[in-house]
N, C-alpha and C positions, 0 to 999 in steps of 0.2 A: 899756415895762417895762424896768427894769434890775434884773438878778438876778445874785447871785454864788453859786457853790456850790463845795464842796470836792471832792477827789478820792474821796471816799466817797459822794458824792451829797447831803450834806446842805447845806441853804440856810444861807447866811451872810448874805445881805442881799437884801431886795426893797423897791423904792422905794415911795413912797406910791401913785402911780398903779397899780402892780402889786398892791399890797395891796387897794386898791378893785376893780379889775379881776376878782381872783380871789376877793374876798369876805373876806378875812382880816383881823383886827385887827392893829395895829401889833405887830411883833415875835412875832406869835403862830406864825409859819413857822419863825423862827430855830432852827437845829439839828434840824430835822425833815427826812426824806429827801425828796427831789423827787419821787420815786415814791410815789403814793398820796395826795399832797397837791394839787400843781399838774399832776402828770404822771400819767396812768392807766397801769395795768401793761400794758393792752392797748388800742390803738387801735380805734375803731369798725370799721375796715377789716379788724382782725386783725393788724395789724402790732404786734409785740413791743416796746413802748416801754422796757421794762426793758433789753433788749439794746441799743436805740438809745442810751440814756443811758451805757450802759457803754462802747460805741463812741466817743462824744463824750469821755468822760473819758480814754480811752485814746490818742485822736488828735483833739484838738480842730481842729487846722489842716484836717482832712478835712471839717469840719462849720461851716465858716465861715459859710455859708448854708443854713438848714435850716428846713422846715415840719413840724410836727407837731400833733397833737390834744393838747389840755390839757384840764383840768377845773377848774371853779370849786368853790368850797367846798360849794355846794348840789347838786353833781353834774353840773350843766350842762356839755356838751362844747363847747369853744371851739377855734378854731384860731389858732395864733401862728406867724409867721414870726420866726425867731431868727437872729441874728448872734452867733457864739460865739467867743471868744478866750481862748488860754491865759493863766493868770496864773502868772508865773514866780518862785521866790525868785532871790536874788543868785547862786546856784550854778546857776541855769537849770533847776532841778527844778520840775515842774509841782506847784503847790500848790491850784490851782482853775480855775474856768472864770468867765468874765465872759460873761453873755447878755443881749443887748439884744433885746428882742421887740416886735413890732407885731401888734396884732389883725388877722387877716384872715378872721374867720368870715364876714362879710358877703359877701366876695367868694368864699369856697368854696361858700357856699349859693347863690350866683347862678350859679356854673360847674356845680354838681349840677343845679339847674334846668334850665339850658341843654342839659345833657348828656341829661337825661331827656326834654325836648321834642325834641331830635334823635333820640333812640331812637324816640319815638311817630311822628314824621314818617316816619322810614325804614320803619316798619312799615306805616303807611298807603300810603305809596308803593308798597311791595312788593304789598300787597293791590290796590291800584289796577291795577298792572301785571299781576297774576294775572287780574283781572277782564277787562282789555282783551284779553288774549290768549284767554281763553274766548270772549268775544263775537266776536272775529274768526275763531276757529276754528268757533263755531257758525254764523256767517254764510257762511263758506266752504262748509260741509257743506250749508247750505241752498241756496246757489247750485248747487252739484254736484247736488242732488236736482233742481232745476228744469231744469237742462240735459239731464237725461235723459229 
């Protein structure tokens, strides 16, 4: 995706791939704020994306590589890895941000599934260790009773 937006957060351009990806018709986003259109106010994790967009506008060089949750026109949440670059006028003043994005939704979903499986295996392992300890303790008690 190729996106340009101004220092107020208004969308100046989104290429055809981006329009299809987010589900908007050609030029439907132009002039609208990035927040509430393709960027939710709050990420599913609870991160404040309004604050993130403000930080990007204030210091785009600190966000040359950034991943955040986005949203499509129908409200579906997607993940995009963005490369951001400042757009400067002839005097060197920031006039906007050029953002190039790649859909990483499938990767993030796979990571979440792997994390969940890891958590489940750790829980099972802990349960197994506890049962083994109980069995060893039970057998030790049984052997002590037999020796008496």
